[in-house]
Each structure stands twice: as C-alpha cells, then as structure tokens.
N, C-alpha and C positions, 0 to 999 in steps of 0.2 A: 365631714371633717377630714376623713382620710384623703379625699381628693385634694383639699387645700394643702394638707401636709405634704403630699407628694409634689404638688405644684411648687411649694416653697423649696423642697429639696432640689427639684429640677432647676429652679432659678439659681440656687447656690452652686450647684455643680456646673451649670452653664457659665456662670460668672468666673469660676475658678479655671475652667477650660479656656475661656477668653483671656484671662490674665496670664496663663501659661503660654498661650499662643503669641501674646504680645511681649513676652519676657518681662512682665510686670509683677509677678508673684513673689519672687525672692528678692529681699532687700540687698542693696549693694553698699550702703553706707554703714559704718560701724554702729551708729545709733540704731538704724533700722534692723540690723542683724541682732543687736542686743535685745530689742523689743520682740523680735521673732523668737529668739531663744526663750525669753520670759513667757511668751504666749504658749510655746510648746510645753514648758514646765507647768504652767497653769492647767493646760489640757491633760497632762499626765496625772497631776494631782487630783483633778476632778474625776478622771476615769478610774483611778485607784479608789477614790472615796465612793464612787457610785457602785463599785463592786462588780460581781460577775453577771449582772443583769445584761441582757442582750439589748442592742440598739436596733430599732426597726425603721425601715424607710418611711413607714406611715405614722411615725411618732407614737410609741406606746411605752411611756416611761413609768407605767403604774406597777409593774411587777416588782415584788420584793420589799415594799415599804417606802415611805417618804424619807428622803435623805435630806438632812438639814445640818450636816457636819462638814468639816473640811472647808473647801472653798464655797460650798453651798450655804455656809453660815453667813457669808458676805454678799453673795449674789445668787439668784435663782437659776441662772443658766451659764455656769462657768465654761462649759464646752463651747457654746455658741460665742460667748465673750472672747474666748481665746482664739477661736477661728477668725472672728472679725478683727481682732487685734493683729493677728499674724498677717492677714490679707492687707489690712490698711497700712501696716508698716512697709510692706512691699510696694503698695501703690504710691505712698508718699516718697519712697526712695527712688521710684522710677516714674515720676509723675507724667501723666498725659491725660487729656480730657477723656479719652476712651477708657483708660484704666479707672479714672474716677467714676465714670458711669457704670462700669462693671462692678465697682465697689458698692455703689448704691444698690444695684440689682442684688448683690449678695446680702446686703443689710435687709432689704425687703423680704427676701427669701427666708432669712434667719428669723425675722420678726413674725412672719406667717407661721413658721414652725413653732416658735415659742408660744404663740397664742393657741395653736392647736394642742400642744402638749399640756398647757395649763388647763384647758377645758377637761382633758382626760384626767389629770391629776386631781382637780377639784371634785370631780365626780367620784373618784376612788377614795380620796382622803379629805374629809371636811376640814381638818385642821390646816390644810394648805392655805385657806383664805387668810388665816391669821399670819401664817408664815409669809405670804405674799404682801400683806399689809406692812410688815416690818422689814422685809428684805427686797432690795431692788433687783430688777431683771439682769442687767449686764454691767452696769457701772455703779459701784458702791456709793450709796448716799445720793445718787443723782437720777439714774434711770434703770 
C-alpha cells in the first residue's frame, strides 16, 4: 500500500511540475483566479479542521481520530478536492492538450492516494465505512 501511495504522490508532483514548466498552473482569467482562491480557502479550512496531525508522504491519516466535521462533513477528501480544483482552474484558464493530460495524471495520482488512505482509515476506524457510505469523496452528492 505504501508503494502505491508514494506512486500516487509522485504522479501528482510530476504533474504539478509539468504544469509549472508550461505556465499552465496559475489561472489568468478572473473566473479561474476566483476558483483558485476558493480552492485555497477550502484547503485552509480542511487543514485547520484536520488539526495538528502530520501529513505523511506514504498516506497515514489515522493518527488522532476520525475527522467528520468542517469540510469533511461534505466530502471525505477536501484537501485533494481543493488541489484538483486549483489545478483544473489553471488548466482550463491556460488550455492545451498537454496541460489537460497533466491534469488527468494529477487526478489519477490523487485517486490512488485517496484509495490508499481509505484502506488505512477503514482498518483503524470501523465507523469510517458508514461515513464513506453517506459522504462522497471529492464532489458533494456526486463522487
């Protein structure tokens, strides 16, 4: 599981590096900038709600108890959701096929990490199954 989690992280980091190298990460349109600001606000809210727990490269979200408040009340992975939202706002504002492909790579990496983290959390917190049944991963009421 750890290897998969690290692979997902490398995909995400590689995609972001590619987007920076192609000047496709930061939005240029007012709408794109607004979405990126909202994504950063969601990320900050999620991080504050998550508390002082440390983040691990190999996905270890089990320390300190299951969090189901704040943005976690609406989606299970608000930090990944905000990262994807930020990146895709930049991609759509600076569209190219390469940027779109890099965005897909980022989504694949994030999805791998979500699955790895969920396996760890289910093992540590049996109540996570019910939480996962009623709360979507990254898009409220959809996915």
